[in-house]
N, C-alpha and C positions, 0 to 999 in steps of 0.2 A: 504494500500500500504506500509506503514512503517513497518507493522508486517512482510510482505514478505521480505523486505530488511533486517530486523533484523534476521530472520531465515537464510537467505543466509550468512550474516556476521558471525553469530555464527557458522554456518557450515564450513565456510572458516577458522575461528580461530581454531576450533577443528581439522580440517584437517591439518592445519599447525603444530600444536603441535604433532599430530600423525605422520606426515611426518618426523619431526625432531627426534622424539623418535625412529621410525623405521629405520631411517638412522643411528643412533648411534648403534642400535642393529645389523643391517646388517654389519656395519663396524667391530664391535667386532667379529662377526661370520666369516667375510671374512678373518680374520687373520688365523683362524684355519681350516675353511671348504670351502674356496673359495667363490663363489658367489651364493651358493645354497639358502641361506635365502633371499638374495636380489632378486632372481628370483621370489619368491612369493610376497614379499613386494612391489617391483617395477618392474613388468614384462615389462612395456612399455620401461623403460630405459634399461633393459637388452637386449631386442630385438633390440633396436636402436644402441647398442654399437657394433662397427665393430669387435673389439677383446677385450679380457679381460686383456691385458697387460697394456693398457692405457684407461682410462675412458674419453670419450669426454665431452665437455661442454654442448652439447645438451642433452646427457643422464642425466647429473646431473640436468639440468633445468627441464627436464621432470619428474625426480624422485621427485624433490621438489614441482612441481606443481600438481602432480597426486592426492594426498590425499586432498589438499584444493579444487581441482576441484570436487572431489567426494562429499566433504562437501557442496559445493555450490549447486550441483545438488540435493542432499538430502534435503537441507534447502529449496530450491525452491519447491520441490515436497511436503514437509511437509506443506508449506503454502497453497497448493492447495487441500489438503485433505489426509485423512488416507489411502484410497485405492490407490491413486496415489503414495504415499510414499512407500507402500508395493510393488507395481509393479516396481517402479524404483529401489528399494533396491534389489529385486530379479534379475532384469536385470543386474545391476552393479556387483552383486556377481557372476553371471554366466559368464559374460565377463572377470572379474578379475581372476577367477579360470581357465578359458580356456586359457587365455594369460599366466597365471602363469605356467600352465602345459607345454605350448610351450617353455617358457623361461627356465623352469627346464630341459627339454630335451636338449635345446641348451647348457646349462651350463654343463650338464653331458657329452656331446659330446666333450667339450673342458675343461677338468678340469684344474683349475689354483688355486694355493695357493699364497696368498700375503706374500712375504718374502722380507727381505732386501738383496739387491744385494751386492756382494763383493766390488764393487766400492764405495758403500755408506759407508760401514763399515770402520772404521779407525783402522790401525794395532796397 
C-alpha cells in the first residue's frame, strides 16, 4: 500500500514541476504568439477561459492542477501494473491531444497578443 502512495506522490511532484515549467514556457510564448502554446499545454484552462483579455482564477487553478493530476493518475496506474499504465497513458494522451486541438481552434478563432496597454505605459 505504501508503494502505491509513493508512486502517486512522485507522480504529483513530477506533474507539479512540469506544470510550473510549462506555465513559464507558455507565458514566454504568449508575449509573442498569443495563447497558441498554452492551448496544447493547458487545453482545459483555455477552454474554460471566457475571453483571452483576462484570465480567470478558475482557469489558472485548472492549469496548475492539470499536470499533477495526470501524474497522480499515472502513478496510481503504475502501481497496478504495466498494462494498466500503458492503457491509461494512451487514454490520457488521446484526450489531451483532442482537447488541445479544440483549444487550438478556439485560440485561432480569437487571436490575441499580450501587449502593454497605453494606460500602463508611462510617458
